[in-house]
N, C-alpha and C positions, 0 to 999 in steps of 0.2 A: 338129619331128619327134615323131610319135606312136608310142610303143612300149609294149608290155605289160611294163614293166620288171620287176614283181614275178614274173610268170609265167616270163619268161625266166631270172630270177635263180635261181628254184627248180629249173627244168629243168636249168640249167647246173651248180649246186651238187650236184644229185643225181647227174647223170651223170658229172661230173669228180671230185667229191670224196666221193661216197657219203654225201649228207646222210641218206638213209634208214637207213644203217648207224649213223650218229652218234646219230640219234634213238632207235633201239632199244637202243643200248648203255648209255645213261646210267641211273644208279640212285641212290637214296639210302637212308638208315636208317629212314625212317618205316615205322611198322607199319600194314598194311592201309589205305594211303591212299585217300581218296576220288578223288584226281585223280593219274593216273599221272606218274611223273617225266619220261617221254617227252614228255607234253603240256606240262608246265611248261617243258621245255627248248626246244621248238620256240617257244613263246610268247616266252620270254626272248631266244632267239636272234633272231628277226624283230623283236621289240621293239627290240632294240639296233641292229639294221640301220636301223630307222626312227627312231633316235636319241631314244627316250623317255627323259626325264630323271629320273624317280623312280618308286618303286613306286606312288605315288598315280597317276602318269600310266598306268602298266600297268593299274591297277584301272579307270580311266576307260575306256581303250580296250577292255578285255575286256568291260565292261558295254555298250559301244556295238556289240559284235559285230565289232570290227576283225579278230579272229583266227579268225572262224568258218569261213572258206575253208580253213583249215590244220588244223583239228581235227575229227575224226569226231564226228557229231552225238551219238552214245551216250557219248562221253567227257565228264566233267564239266569245268566251267570253273573255273579257280582264282581265289580272291579274293587281294588283296595280301598278306594274312596267311598264306595257303597258299604263296604265292611265297617269303615270308620263312622260313617253317618248312622248306621243302624245301631252300633254300639253306644253311641252317644245318646240315643233316644230309646234304649232298651227298657222294657218293663221288667224291672228287676225281681218283682214279686213272682213272675212266671219261672224265673230261674231258682228262686227259693223253693218253689213247689217241686221242681225237678230234682233239686238236692234232697229235699225231705222224702220224695219217692224213692230215690237211691237208698237212703238210710234205712227206710222202712223195709225195703226188699232185702237189704243187707242183714237186718236183724232177723227176719224171717228165716234166712238161710243160715242162722247162727254164726254170722261173721265175727261179732264181738267175742265169741267164746273161742275163737281160733287164736293161738299164740298167747294164751293165758299164762301168768306167772303163778305157779302153785295154786291154781284154780281161780285166781283174781283177774278180772278185766282191767287192764292198766291203760290209762290215757295220760299224755303228757301235754302241758299247756306252755306255750312260749310265744314271744313276739319277734317279728323279724322286719328288717327294713326291705321294702320291695325294690325301690330305685331312688335315685337322687339326681337333681339337675340344678345347675347354677343359672339357667335361663328360662326353661319352660316351667310354667306354673299354672295351677288351677285353684278353685275356691276351696278345695279340700286338702291342699297341701299343707304340711306341717313345715315350719320354718326354723332354721338355726343358723349360726355363724360358725365357720370352720376356724381353723387356727390362724389363718390369714385375715380374719375379720370379714371374709365374703359370705354373702347370704347364700344358703342352700336350701332348695325346696325338695321335700321328700315325702314319701308315703310308707307308713308302717302298718301292720296288721298283726293280730293275735290269733294263733292257730291252736286247735285242739286235735291231736292225732292219737290214733290207736298205736300203742307201742308194745313191745315184748315178743312180737312175732308177725309173720305175715298173714293177711295182707294189711299193710301199714296204712289204712284208710284215713283220710282227714275228715273228722266229724264235723267241724265247723270252723268258721273264720269271721273275725270282727275287724272291720277296718277303722283305724283310729282317726278321729276328726280333729281339726284345730282347737275346738273347744275342750278336748281331753288333755291338752298340754303337749308341748313338743319334747319335754324331758322324757327320757327312756322309761324311767321307773313310773312317773305320774301317768303318762298315757296308757302304758300296758296294763297297769292295774285297773284302771277305769274300764279298758276294753275287755279284760278277762272277767270283770264283774257283770258286765252286760251279757257276755256269752254264757257264763254260768246260770244266770237268772233265766234265760230263755231256752237253755239246752233241754232240760226235762220236758218242758212244755211242747217243744217241737219234736223231740225224738223219743221221749221216755228215757229210762235210765239205760245208759250205754257203758258207764264206767263204774267200777267199784272203788278204785284208788286212783287219785290224781297225783301225779308227780310233777315237780316244778323246780326252777333254779332259785337261788337265794333272793333274787328280786321279788319273788312272791311270798316271802316270809313276812306276811302282814296279817294282822288279826282280821281284817275286813275280808281278805280273800280266803282264809281258813274257815271263817264263819259262813261265808257264802257257800263254800264246798260242802260243809256240814248241813246247811239248809237244803242243798240239792242231794242230800243223801249219799255223799261221797266221802271217803276218808282222804288224807293227804300224806304225801311223804315228800318233804322239801329240804333242799340242801341249806345248810346254815353257814354264814361267813362272819356275821357281825359279832365280834368278840365282846363288845360292850353290852350286849343284851344280858339282862339279869338271868334269864333262863340258861344262857351259855355259861355264865359264871357259876351258877348253881350246879350245872352238869359237870363242869370241870372239877369242882370241888368234891362232887359225888365220886367221880371216877378216879380222882388222884390216889396213888398208892394202892390201887385195887387191881387185882389180876383180872384179865378179860373174862367176860361171862361165856364167850363162845370163841372157838378157834376152828379154822378149816383151811383146806388147801383146794385151789381150783385153778383153771386155765383160762386165760383171757382170749379174745377172738383171734389173736395171732399165735396162740399156742404157748404163750409165756406162762411159767409156773407162778402162781400168786399165793402167797401165805397171808391169810386174813385173821386179824384179831379184833374182836368186837366187845364193846361195853354196852349194855342195854338197861335202861331204867325208865320206868313209867311213873305217872302220878305226880308230875311237876306242876305246882300251882303258881309258878312265878311269871306267868303271862296272863294276867287277870282279864285282859280285853278279849281273850279267846274263851269260847263258851265251855269248853271241856278241858280237863287236865290233859297234860301233853306228855309224850314219851320222847326221850332223847336217846340216839344211838351214835356212838363214836366208833369209827372203823379205822384200822391202820393196815393198809395194804402193802405188802413188801413183794415186788415183782422182780423176778430174775431176768435180766436182759444182757445182751451182748452188744458191744460197740467196737468199731474199728479205730485203733490208735496206732499210728505209725505202721499201717499195713498189717497189723496183728489184731486178731480178736481178743477182746478184753471183757470179762464178765463183771458185772456190777449189779447192785441191788437198788431199785428205785423204790423209795418209801414215800407213800402218800397218806395223809391223814384227812379223814372226811367225816363231817358231822351232818346228821339229818334229824329233823323234828317231824314227828308223825302223830296222827290221831288213831292209828290202829292200835287195837289193844294187844298186849303181850300174849294173852290167853288164846287169841285168834290168829295172829300173824307172827310167825317166828322171826328171829334176827336175821337168818340168812334170806329169808323172803324179802325183808325190808331192804337188804343189801342188793338183791337182784332188781328190785323196783327202782332204787336209786340210780342203779347203773343203766337201767332201761331209758332213763331220761335223755340219754345221749342219742337215742333213736331219732328224736325230733330234730336234732342238729345234724347227725350224719345221714339219715335216711329220710329226713324231712326237708329242712331248708336247703341244705347242701344239694340234695337230689333235685329238688324243685328249681333251684337257680342254675345249677350246671347243666342239666340235661333237659329240663322242661321250660327254661328261659323265663321263670317267674320274675327275674330281675330286669327284664326288658319291657319298657313301657309301650306295649303295642299301640295304645291310644292314650294320650294324656288328657283325660276329661273325667270329672268326678263319677258320672254315671258309667261311662265307658270302662273305667278301671274296675269297678265292682263287677261289670258284666263279664269282661273277659277273664278276670280272676275266677269267678264262679264257673265259667264254662271250662277253663283249664283244670281247676280242681276236680270237676266232674269227670273230664277225660282221664285224669290220673287215677281217680278212684275206680273207674270202670275198667281201665286196663290192668291194674293190680288185682282186682276182683277176678277178672278173666284168668289171669296167669296162675293166681295162687289159691283160687277156691274151685274154678272149673277144671284147671289142668291138674291141681293138687301137687304133683311132683315136679313142678317146673325147675325148681333150684336144683334138684337132683340131676337134671338133664345137662346141666353145666353150659346153657346157652346164654351168651350175653344179651341183655334185653335191647341194646342198640342194634344187634343183629336181627332180632325179631322185628323191631320198628322198621329197619331198612327193608326187609323182606315184605312187610305190610305195605310199605310205600310202592315198591315195585309191582307187587300183585294188584294193587288198586288200579294202576295204570295198564298193565299188560296181561293180568289174569283173564282167563276165558270163562268169565261168569259175570252175572249181573246182581247187584245188591238193591236196586231200586225197589223191587217188589216187597223186600223185606221191611222197608221203611215207611213206604207211602200207600201200600194197598191193603193195609189193615185198618180196622175201624177203631175209633177212639172211644173207649168205654172207661167209665170210672170218674168222670169229672164231677157228676153230682154226688157220687159216693164219696169222693175225697172232701168235698165241701161239707157234707154231713158229718164226716169224722171231725173235722175242724170245728164246726158249729157245736158238736157235743162236748169237745174238749175245751175250747176257748170261749164259746158263746157268741161267735160272730162268724160271718161268711163273707169273703171277698170273692169277686168272680174270677180272679186269676190265682188265688192262693188257697192251697189245701194243706193242712198240717196233719201229720201222722203222729198219733200217740199210742204207744204200746208199753206196757210194763212187763218187766221180766223178773 
């Protein structure tokens, strides 16, 4: 299949998400810069779409003329030092507005409704370490000691991602700060509470049910989710919790409430037995009675022993706690939601780090880190929206994404078309409108920050 991927992508993002507005909006604190922030932004954004792995890679591609079709001839081309300097002085609020604009348009196009699980919009929340260093540090670095007693400086962030089906858009990210604590549990719970408290104000309701790992099995997190009008499905591990003891006693010597057979993503046959009970009162710190679900999954697999295939059964016991009512959300649906949590690990962090180089510190500076992470996330969200909302049947075409990216890269340099007019020759409208929306919803206006609020 021969497609002008990069041209279609620019056309789509400009028409649907207002790429030209995003380009014109960004700014930084440099005085009388030789290269405009808008030029740097479009180079960084498309460079991240092309999965460039470092500032040196950006420098090489700029010198090759890779971005010439995107930037007006009269505009200067940045060196990698200019990119670093701009990122360190970036106005982060202008990037927040760009993200808010993307989410607003994504909602208007019913993106959150795609890939629902039994009619429910599912989001997964989890934290991930971005990168670690023993030498380079900044004022926002978290600090720990490794097993050899050496100090390590690292950055972590909490992500909220749409899961359950394409496009797996990242809804929000919160960078953990030293004041949040360097311990994994302490910092992430602080970050996710900040994220949940601002989510609805910024974007309106995006998620019906929030799924999370056992780390988030805390009353404060559950209550914050309820306050944000979201239910939760959380994996449980802590055997000493009173609610776990009560649930074990309730389910002991009791036949399963539900049984079914399914196949996992690798095609293995899975037999599932589930016990489901609501109205547990043994977690008084949580605002509502809770529901416990126990699942035993028996997966038929084959392994090679001595050169011969040998069948065996893998048995896994899982527990989840949820605020979803039994009368509204069935046991099988709870099981699907709990399984969908792995999307943020497999299709979220693994994908972002392995293919999009989120684990590479392009620039190690507090402002720069938030800036390039924001631009990278926007790039990922835009490309996934293009592939899975605009093209619809992209997965059915069986074309590897890395092949599409490579063709984009080649077309950007050798394609016989221009893209500059799509980005630079359109008028910017909506700045005042965006600020009016924010003023109405939050009661304040910032010259660079507009917030979209829409309820569904």
